[in-house]
MINUMI-890184 format. One record per residue: residue number from 1; residue in three letters; x, y, z of N, C-alpha, C in turn. Coordinates in nm, 3 decimals, m for minus. Each point is the difference from the previous one (the first is absolute). Layout:
% MINUMI-890184
NUM:ALA:X:Y:Z:X:Y:Z:X:Y:Z .
...
This chain:
% MINUMI-890184
1:MET:m2.956:m1.192:0.259:0.070:0.086:m0.097:m0.078:0.001:m0.131 .
2:ASN:m0.012:0.118:m0.057:m0.060:0.015:m0.132:0.074:m0.092:m0.098 .
3:PRO:m0.071:m0.081:m0.079:0.069:m0.092:m0.093:0.089:0.072:m0.100 .
4:HIS:m0.036:0.122:m0.036:0.085:0.075:m0.093:0.131:0.041:0.068 .
5:ASP:m0.007:0.026:0.131:0.123:0.032:0.074:0.095:m0.120:0.001 .
6:ARG:m0.057:m0.119:0.021:0.083:m0.121:m0.002:0.063:m0.021:m0.136 .
7:LEU:m0.078:0.024:m0.104:0.054:m0.012:m0.136:0.112:0.099:m0.024 .
8:LEU:m0.015:0.121:0.054:0.103:0.102:m0.017:0.129:m0.041:0.070 .
9:LEU:m0.011:m0.049:0.121:0.118:m0.045:0.074:0.072:m0.112:m0.075 .
10:ASP:m0.077:m0.096:m0.048:0.060:m0.113:m0.071:0.064:0.045:m0.131 .
11:ALA:m0.065:0.091:m0.071:0.053:0.048:m0.127:0.129:0.080:0.021 .
12:ALA:0.001:0.083:0.104:0.120:0.079:0.028:0.117:m0.090:0.036 .
13:LYS:m0.027:m0.101:0.080:0.107:m0.092:0.041:0.055:m0.076:m0.120 .
14:ALA:m0.087:m0.034:m0.094:0.042:m0.075:m0.119:0.057:0.090:m0.109 .
15:GLY:m0.019:0.130:0.015:0.046:0.092:m0.104:m0.086:m0.001:m0.124 .
16:ASP:m0.127:m0.034:0.016:m0.094:m0.005:m0.112:m0.065:0.138:m0.015 .
17:THR:0.058:0.083:m0.085:m0.044:0.139:m0.011:m0.142:0.011:m0.051 .
18:ASP:m0.037:m0.083:m0.097:m0.136:0.005:m0.052:m0.101:m0.033:0.110 .
19:ALA:0.032:m0.099:0.082:m0.090:m0.038:0.108:m0.005:0.108:0.108 .
20:VAL:0.113:0.068:0.022:0.001:0.112:0.094:m0.096:0.109:m0.047 .
21:ARG:0.011:0.035:m0.126:m0.086:0.105:m0.055:m0.148:m0.042:0.003 .
22:ALA:m0.026:m0.128:m0.029:m0.137:m0.049:0.000:m0.060:0.004:0.140 .
23:ALA:0.080:m0.039:0.100:m0.049:0.001:0.138:m0.026:0.143:0.046 .
24:LEU:0.087:0.090:m0.037:m0.021:0.141:0.036:m0.127:0.054:m0.066 .
25:ALA:m0.017:m0.033:m0.127:m0.118:0.047:m0.072:m0.129:m0.057:0.059 .
26:ALA:0.011:m0.119:0.060:m0.117:m0.064:0.059:m0.030:0.052:0.140 .
27:GLY:0.086:0.087:0.051:m0.026:0.060:0.130:0.091:m0.044:0.112 .
28:ALA:0.106:m0.073:m0.029:0.095:m0.039:0.104:0.067:0.124:0.059 .
29:ALA:0.027:m0.004:0.129:0.062:0.113:0.070:0.151:m0.008:m0.014 .
30:PRO:0.067:0.105:m0.050:0.146:m0.004:m0.014:0.072:m0.024:0.133 .
31:GLU:m0.064:0.036:0.112:0.065:m0.015:0.130:m0.050:m0.122:0.077 .
32:THR:m0.063:m0.097:m0.067:m0.039:m0.121:0.069:0.124:m0.071:0.054 .
33:ARG:m0.017:m0.081:0.101:0.115:m0.065:0.065:m0.019:m0.151:0.006 .
34:ASP:0.112:m0.074:m0.003:m0.006:m0.143:0.021:0.017:m0.029:0.150 .
35:GLU:0.019:m0.125:0.034:0.008:m0.038:0.142:0.123:0.058:0.070 .
36:ASP:0.100:0.039:m0.076:0.120:0.062:0.057:0.000:0.152:m0.017 .
37:LEU:m0.117:0.053:m0.033:m0.021:0.144:m0.019:0.076:0.055:m0.120 .
38:ARG:0.033:m0.087:m0.094:0.068:0.045:m0.121:m0.103:0.048:m0.102 .
39:THR:0.026:0.115:m0.057:m0.088:0.054:m0.104:0.036:m0.061:m0.135 .
40:PRO:m0.087:0.016:m0.100:0.035:m0.048:m0.134:0.130:0.063:m0.051 .
41:LEU:0.021:0.128:0.029:0.122:0.065:m0.048:0.123:m0.062:0.065 .
42:LEU:m0.007:m0.028:0.129:0.114:m0.064:0.066:0.027:m0.137:m0.060 .
43:LEU:m0.104:m0.076:m0.029:0.020:m0.132:m0.062:0.063:0.013:m0.138 .
44:ALA:m0.041:0.100:m0.075:0.060:0.021:m0.132:0.146:0.040:0.011 .
45:VAL:0.030:0.083:0.097:0.138:0.044:0.019:0.088:m0.117:0.044 .
46:LEU:m0.052:m0.081:0.091:0.078:m0.116:0.046:0.035:m0.093:m0.115 .
47:GLY:m0.089:m0.012:m0.097:0.025:m0.085:m0.116:0.068:0.071:m0.114 .
48:ASP:0.029:0.129:0.018:0.057:0.086:m0.105:m0.084:m0.004:m0.126 .
49:HIS:m0.132:0.005:0.019:m0.094:0.000:m0.113:m0.029:0.146:m0.037 .
50:LEU:0.080:0.053:m0.088:m0.002:0.143:m0.029:m0.133:0.047:m0.056 .
51:ARG:m0.052:m0.066:m0.102:m0.123:0.047:m0.064:m0.118:m0.006:0.095 .
52:ALA:m0.007:m0.104:0.079:m0.107:m0.009:0.099:0.011:0.113:0.101 .
53:ALA:0.122:0.030:0.043:0.020:0.109:0.095:m0.038:0.134:m0.062 .
54:GLU:0.035:0.019:m0.125:m0.035:0.126:m0.067:m0.152:0.016:m0.009 .
55:ALA:m0.070:m0.109:m0.026:m0.147:0.007:m0.007:m0.058:0.036:0.136 .
56:LEU:0.058:m0.053:0.105:m0.047:0.030:0.136:0.031:0.143:0.040 .
57:VAL:0.119:0.047:m0.036:0.035:0.140:0.028:m0.097:0.093:m0.073 .
58:ALA:m0.031:m0.032:m0.124:m0.094:0.081:m0.077:m0.139:0.002:0.064 .
59:ALA:m0.031:m0.106:0.075:m0.131:m0.009:0.068:0.004:0.065:0.138 .
60:GLY:0.115:0.057:0.036:0.010:0.072:0.127:0.053:m0.082:0.116 .
61:ALA:0.063:m0.114:m0.027:0.053:m0.083:0.109:0.107:0.075:0.079 .
62:ASP:0.003:m0.024:0.129:0.089:0.070:0.093:0.136:m0.068:0.007 .
63:PRO:0.109:0.068:m0.037:0.132:m0.062:0.006:0.054:m0.014:0.142 .
64:ASN:m0.069:0.062:0.096:0.047:0.001:0.138:m0.079:m0.093:0.092 .
65:ALA:m0.096:m0.075:m0.054:m0.086:m0.083:0.084:0.080:m0.115:0.062 .
66:PRO:0.010:m0.004:0.134:0.082:m0.103:0.065:m0.077:m0.130:0.022 .
67:ASP:0.074:m0.110:m0.001:m0.061:m0.129:0.032:0.027:m0.035:0.146 .
68:SER:m0.021:m0.123:0.039:0.015:m0.040:0.140:0.146:0.002:0.045 .
69:ARG:0.094:0.005:m0.094:0.143:0.005:0.033:0.058:0.140:m0.016 .
70:ALA:m0.087:0.098:m0.021:0.041:0.139:m0.023:0.075:0.017:m0.132 .
71:ASP:m0.021:m0.094:m0.093:0.049:0.017:m0.137:m0.107:0.075:m0.080 .
72:SER:0.044:0.075:m0.097:m0.091:0.071:m0.089:0.052:m0.014:m0.142 .
73:PRO:m0.081:0.032:m0.100:0.050:m0.007:m0.137:0.130:0.079:m0.019 .
74:TRP:0.002:0.123:0.052:0.121:0.081:m0.017:0.119:m0.060:0.072 .
75:LEU:m0.017:m0.040:0.124:0.113:m0.056:0.075:0.053:m0.126:m0.065 .
76:VAL:m0.088:m0.080:m0.057:0.043:m0.125:m0.062:0.086:0.023:m0.123 .
77:THR:m0.017:0.114:m0.067:0.088:0.025:m0.115:0.147:0.004:0.041 .
78:GLY:0.027:0.047:0.122:0.138:0.001:0.047:0.053:m0.138:0.031 .
79:VAL:m0.089:m0.092:0.034:0.039:m0.138:0.027:0.025:m0.075:m0.130 .
80:THR:m0.090:0.015:m0.095:0.016:m0.070:m0.127:0.104:0.066:m0.089 .
81:GLY:0.016:0.131:0.016:0.095:0.074:m0.083:m0.050:0.027:m0.140 .
82:SER:m0.130:m0.009:m0.021:m0.057:0.019:m0.134:m0.011:0.149:m0.033 .
83:VAL:0.086:0.046:m0.089:m0.001:0.141:m0.039:m0.128:0.031:m0.077 .
84:ARG:m0.041:m0.089:m0.087:m0.120:0.028:m0.079:m0.123:0.009:0.089 .
85:MET:m0.006:m0.079:0.106:m0.114:0.007:0.091:0.007:0.127:0.084 .
86:MET:0.119:0.036:0.042:0.017:0.126:0.072:m0.055:0.116:m0.081 .
87:ARG:0.036:0.002:m0.128:m0.045:0.109:m0.087:m0.150:m0.006:m0.025 .
88:ALA:m0.056:m0.120:m0.003:m0.145:m0.014:m0.020:m0.078:0.056:0.119 .
89:LEU:0.060:m0.006:0.119:m0.068:0.047:0.120:0.019:0.150:0.025 .
90:LEU:0.100:0.060:m0.059:0.026:0.142:0.026:m0.119:0.090:m0.031 .
91:PRO:m0.074:m0.021:m0.110:m0.116:0.086:m0.025:m0.108:m0.009:0.107 .
92:ALA:0.001:m0.107:0.080:m0.100:m0.017:0.105:0.036:0.075:0.127 .
93:GLY:0.116:0.064:0.002:0.039:0.080:0.115:0.040:m0.081:0.122 .
94:PRO:0.095:m0.092:m0.011:0.040:m0.078:0.116:0.064:0.088:0.108 .
95:ASP:m0.019:m0.041:0.124:0.060:0.072:0.113:0.145:m0.047:0.014 .
96:LEU:0.093:0.085:m0.038:0.142:m0.037:0.004:0.050:m0.018:0.143 .
97:ARG:m0.075:0.049:0.096:0.039:m0.012:0.141:m0.064:m0.119:0.068 .
98:GLN:m0.083:m0.075:m0.071:m0.067:m0.115:0.061:0.103:m0.101:0.048 .
99:ARG:m0.025:m0.057:0.118:0.096:m0.089:0.063:m0.051:m0.144:0.007 .
100:ASN:0.091:m0.093:m0.018:m0.034:m0.142:0.014:0.007:m0.041:0.147 .
101:ARG:m0.013:m0.128:0.026:m0.005:m0.046:0.139:0.133:0.020:0.073 .
102:PHE:0.107:0.026:m0.074:0.129:0.028:0.061:0.026:0.151:0.012 .
103:GLY:m0.099:0.079:m0.040:0.017:0.144:0.005:0.077:0.056:m0.118 .
104:GLY:0.017:m0.079:m0.105:0.076:0.045:m0.115:m0.088:0.042:m0.116 .
105:ILE:0.052:0.088:m0.085:m0.067:0.040:m0.123:0.047:m0.090:m0.113 .
106:SER:m0.060:0.014:m0.117:0.025:m0.096:m0.109:0.146:m0.005:m0.044 .
107:LEU:0.071:0.110:0.016:0.141:0.006:m0.042:0.087:m0.098:0.078 .
108:ILE:m0.032:m0.022:0.126:0.088:m0.080:0.086:0.005:m0.147:m0.040 .
109:PRO:m0.111:m0.070:m0.014:0.011:m0.139:m0.047:0.059:m0.012:m0.140 .
110:ALA:m0.026:0.100:m0.084:0.059:m0.004:m0.134:0.152:0.007:0.008 .
111:ALA:0.051:0.085:0.087:0.145:0.012:0.017:0.058:m0.128:0.058 .
112:GLU:m0.068:m0.056:0.099:0.048:m0.123:0.063:0.010:m0.114:m0.100 .
113:ARG:m0.097:m0.009:m0.091:m0.004:m0.111:m0.095:0.086:0.026:m0.125 .
114:GLY:0.061:0.116:m0.008:0.084:0.029:m0.115:m0.077:0.026:m0.127 .
115:HIS:m0.121:0.058:0.013:m0.081:0.032:m0.117:0.050:0.132:m0.060 .
116:VAL:0.104:m0.010:m0.079:0.068:0.119:m0.051:m0.094:0.087:m0.083 .
117:GLY:m0.073:m0.061:m0.093:m0.089:0.078:m0.086:m0.105:0.074:0.078 .
118:TYR:m0.057:m0.065:0.099:m0.104:0.063:0.081:0.058:0.117:0.079 .
119:VAL:0.113:m0.023:0.065:0.061:0.107:0.079:0.031:0.119:m0.090 .
120:ARG:0.056:m0.026:m0.117:0.031:0.109:m0.092:m0.126:0.077:m0.038 .
121:ALA:m0.105:m0.073:m0.035:m0.123:0.064:m0.048:m0.072:0.076:0.111 .
122:VAL:m0.014:m0.061:0.117:m0.076:0.067:0.105:0.072:0.124:0.051 .
123:LEU:0.133:m0.003:m0.002:0.075:0.120:0.039:m0.012:0.110:m0.105 .
124:ALA:m0.002:m0.038:m0.126:m0.004:0.099:m0.108:m0.139:0.056:m0.023 .
125:GLU:m0.103:m0.082:0.024:m0.135:0.037:m0.041:m0.093:0.041:0.114 .
126:THR:0.049:m0.010:0.123:m0.081:0.043:0.115:0.089:0.078:0.096 .
127:ASP:m0.062:0.054:0.104:0.078:0.069:0.104:0.003:m0.084:0.128 .
128:ILE:0.014:m0.131:m0.015:0.005:m0.090:0.113:0.118:0.036:0.091 .
129:ASP:m0.016:m0.021:0.129:0.100:0.039:0.100:0.115:m0.100:m0.001 .
130:VAL:0.114:0.042:m0.049:0.114:m0.090:m0.013:0.059:m0.037:0.136 .
131:ASP:m0.026:0.080:0.102:0.057:m0.025:0.132:m0.104:m0.046:0.103 .
132:HIS:m0.113:m0.050:m0.045:m0.101:m0.049:0.095:0.059:m0.112:0.086 .
133:VAL:m0.032:0.004:0.130:0.048:m0.100:0.096:m0.116:m0.088:0.044 .
134:ASN:0.016:m0.132:m0.011:m0.107:m0.091:0.042:0.009:m0.032:0.149 .
135:ARG:m0.088:m0.087:0.048:m0.004:m0.029:0.143:0.124:m0.075:0.049 .
136:LEU:0.073:m0.061:m0.091:0.124:m0.068:0.037:0.117:0.097:0.010 .
137:GLY:m0.025:0.125:m0.038:0.107:0.099:0.001:0.082:m0.001:m0.127 .
138:TRP:m0.056:m0.056:m0.107:0.073:m0.015:m0.125:m0.058:0.089:m0.109 .
139:THR:0.089:0.051:m0.085:m0.037:0.078:m0.117:0.018:m0.087:m0.125 .
140:ALA:m0.039:0.057:m0.115:0.021:m0.071:m0.127:0.149:m0.021:m0.027 .
141:LEU:0.085:0.085:0.056:0.145:m0.015:m0.018:0.055:m0.110:0.090 .
142:LEU:m0.057:m0.015:0.117:0.048:m0.103:0.093:m0.046:m0.140:m0.040 .
143:GLU:m0.122:m0.013:m0.048:m0.056:m0.134:m0.024:0.080:m0.085:m0.100 .
144:PRO:0.042:0.055:m0.115:0.074:m0.086:m0.093:0.137:m0.041:0.055 .
145:VAL:0.051:0.076:0.095:0.129:m0.036:0.061:m0.021:m0.104:0.109 .
146:ILE:m0.102:0.020:0.082:m0.025:m0.091:0.112:m0.058:m0.133:m0.046 .
147:LEU:m0.092:0.005:m0.097:m0.073:m0.120:m0.041:0.039:m0.052:m0.138 .
148:GLY:0.076:0.077:m0.076:0.039:m0.042:m0.135:0.121:m0.090:0.003 .
149:ASP:0.046:m0.036:m0.119:0.116:m0.090:m0.008:0.123:0.066:m0.062 .
150:GLY:m0.005:0.133:m0.012:0.117:0.073:m0.048:0.027:m0.013:m0.148 .
151:ASP:m0.099:m0.047:m0.077:0.023:m0.020:m0.142:m0.015:0.129:m0.079 .
152:PHE:0.013:m0.009:m0.132:m0.001:0.120:m0.083:m0.133:0.072:0.005 .
153:ARG:m0.110:m0.075:0.021:m0.132:0.065:0.008:m0.009:0.090:0.122 .
154:HIS:0.048:m0.049:0.112:m0.006:0.081:0.121:0.098:0.117:m0.007 .
155:GLU:0.111:m0.019:m0.067:0.092:0.114:m0.019:m0.067:0.107:m0.085 .
156:GLU:m0.071:m0.040:m0.105:m0.065:0.098:m0.086:m0.113:0.070:0.075 .
157:VAL:m0.073:m0.072:0.082:m0.104:0.062:0.082:0.061:0.107:0.091 .
158:VAL:0.110:m0.033:0.063:0.066:0.097:0.089:0.047:0.122:m0.080 .
159:ARG:0.054:m0.021:m0.119:0.041:0.113:m0.084:m0.119:0.092:m0.029 .
160:LEU:m0.112:m0.061:m0.037:m0.119:0.078:m0.033:m0.050:0.078:0.121 .
161:LEU:m0.002:m0.064:0.115:m0.047:0.067:0.121:0.090:0.117:0.037 .
162:LEU:0.129:m0.022:m0.009:0.095:0.108:0.032:m0.013:0.114:m0.100 .
163:ALA:m0.017:m0.032:m0.127:m0.017:0.104:m0.102:m0.128:0.080:0.023 .
164:ALA:m0.101:m0.065:0.062:m0.126:0.067:0.028:0.004:0.078:0.131 .
165:GLY:0.115:m0.002:0.067:0.015:0.080:0.122:m0.013:m0.076:0.130 .
166:ALA:0.001:m0.134:m0.004:m0.007:m0.076:0.125:0.117:0.036:0.090 .
167:ASP:m0.028:0.015:0.127:0.101:0.043:0.098:0.086:m0.119:0.041 .
168:PRO:0.129:m0.003:m0.035:0.085:m0.115:0.034:0.033:m0.007:0.148 .
169:TRP:m0.032:0.105:0.075:0.030:0.001:0.143:m0.115:m0.048:0.086 .
170:LEU:m0.118:m0.018:m0.059:m0.113:m0.048:0.081:0.028:m0.142:0.048 .
171:ALA:m0.001:m0.019:0.130:0.033:m0.130:0.059:m0.127:m0.074:0.042 .
172:ASP:0.017:m0.128:0.029:m0.113:m0.078:0.048:m0.027:0.031:0.147 .
173:SER:m0.092:m0.073:0.062:m0.039:0.029:0.137:0.113:m0.024:0.100 .
174:LYS:0.104:m0.070:m0.043:0.115:m0.025:0.087:0.118:0.091:m0.032 .
175:GLY:m0.023:0.095:m0.091:0.104:0.096:m0.033:0.099:m0.047:m0.104 .
176:VAL:m0.032:m0.106:m0.073:0.090:m0.055:m0.101:m0.042:0.051:m0.137 .
177:THR:0.094:0.060:m0.073:m0.031:0.054:m0.133:0.004:m0.111:m0.106 .
178:ALA:m0.051:0.033:m0.118:0.004:m0.095:m0.111:0.144:m0.037:m0.034 .
179:TYR:0.089:0.099:0.003:0.143:m0.027:m0.027:0.055:m0.102:0.099 .
180:GLU:m0.030:0.020:0.127:0.052:m0.092:0.101:m0.058:m0.140:m0.016 .
181:HIS:m0.126:m0.009:m0.036:m0.058:m0.132:m0.028:0.069:m0.066:m0.119 .
182:ALA:0.029:0.079:m0.104:0.066:m0.055:m0.118:0.139:m0.055:0.034 .
183:VAL:0.073:0.072:0.084:0.133:m0.046:0.043:m0.013:m0.129:0.080 .
184:ARG:m0.094:m0.003:0.092:m0.018:m0.118:0.084:m0.037:m0.123:m0.081 .
185:ARG:m0.076:0.020:m0.109:m0.045:m0.114:m0.080:0.098:m0.034:m0.113 .
186:GLY:0.106:0.077:m0.011:0.100:m0.029:m0.103:m0.043:0.039:m0.140 .
187:PHE:m0.092:0.096:m0.011:m0.046:0.047:m0.130:0.087:0.118:m0.044 .
188:ASP:0.113:m0.031:m0.059:0.099:0.103:m0.031:m0.054:0.105:m0.097 .
189:GLY:m0.072:m0.044:m0.103:m0.053:0.095:m0.097:m0.097:0.097:0.064 .
190:LEU:m0.091:m0.051:0.080:m0.095:0.087:0.070:0.072:0.093:0.096 .
191:ALA:0.098:m0.053:0.070:0.075:0.082:0.095:0.069:0.117:m0.071 .
192:ARG:0.056:m0.026:m0.117:0.067:0.109:m0.074:m0.100:0.107:m0.042 .
193:LEU:m0.115:m0.044:m0.049:m0.103:0.096:m0.042:m0.044:0.088:0.117 .
194:LEU:m0.026:m0.063:0.112:m0.052:0.072:0.116:0.106:0.090:0.063 .
195:ARG:0.123:m0.048:0.003:0.108:0.084:0.055:0.022:0.121:m0.089 .
196:ALA:m0.002:m0.019:m0.130:0.017:0.112:m0.093:m0.110:0.103:0.020 .
197:ALA:m0.121:m0.047:0.025:m0.111:0.093:0.022:0.019:0.080:0.128 .
198:GLN:0.053:m0.065:0.102:0.025:0.070:0.126:0.112:0.103:m0.013 .
199:GLU:0.093:m0.027:m0.092:0.117:0.088:m0.014:m0.020:0.110:m0.103 .
200:ARG:m0.113:m0.003:m0.073:m0.024:0.105:m0.097:m0.011:0.135:0.069 .
201:PRO:0.037:0.108:m0.070:m0.021:0.133:0.058:m0.148:0.016:0.040 .
202:GLY:m0.019:0.034:0.125:m0.137:0.012:0.050:m0.055:m0.131:0.052 .
203:GLY:0.071:m0.109:m0.023:m0.049:m0.130:0.045:0.016:m0.026:0.147 .
204:ASP:0.069:0.094:0.069:0.016:m0.020:0.144:m0.105:0.076:0.080 .
205:GLY:m0.097:0.058:m0.070:m0.109:0.066:0.072:m0.102:m0.104:0.040 .
206:ARG:m0.002:m0.036:0.125:m0.082:m0.111:0.045:m0.144:0.044:0.009 .
207:SER:m0.078:m0.047:m0.095:m0.137:0.048:m0.014:m0.085:m0.032:0.121 .
208:ALA:m0.087:0.093:0.034:m0.095:m0.021:0.109:m0.136:m0.041:m0.052 .
209:ARG:m0.011:m0.032:m0.132:m0.130:m0.036:m0.055:m0.053:m0.128:0.060 .
């Protein structure tokens, strides 16, 4: 490996923006990879090192470059829930349809983890698919109900998704809707939100999306 590439990887991981810029100026490749195929930008995103990531984006770093686990800088923003990092990557043209190893887009892990700010921002500032279905048969609306703990964060995520047009009738691979999962898990607040969405005028049109 080019020694400048190694310096760039280490600087990005540490969030040392000056060292990132110095390594780039010395000829380091923005798309160099470590042993796990992680790029400098992915390492910066994982550490939420905003300035380092911005320097890499300015140098043309790819927000969609996958590592050995099929994670990418863009996909990881949904895992960390960092709104500022999400916004830093938008000028680089991330692929909103890019899928992780579970077949999900960035919105789905963000919803599952209750990252309210991220869900709000990505829905408002991009045209991400609110009803994308992953390989498990789950949507962003199903994940916070199936995997969440029914707290206020997950309720707010569900409100945001429904307000953005998420289909409350989309069921999982076994035909169970988010409302039915909420009832089964005893999440009364979520169940009320989802039932109200199903009962809204026009809410009984079972989407084929």
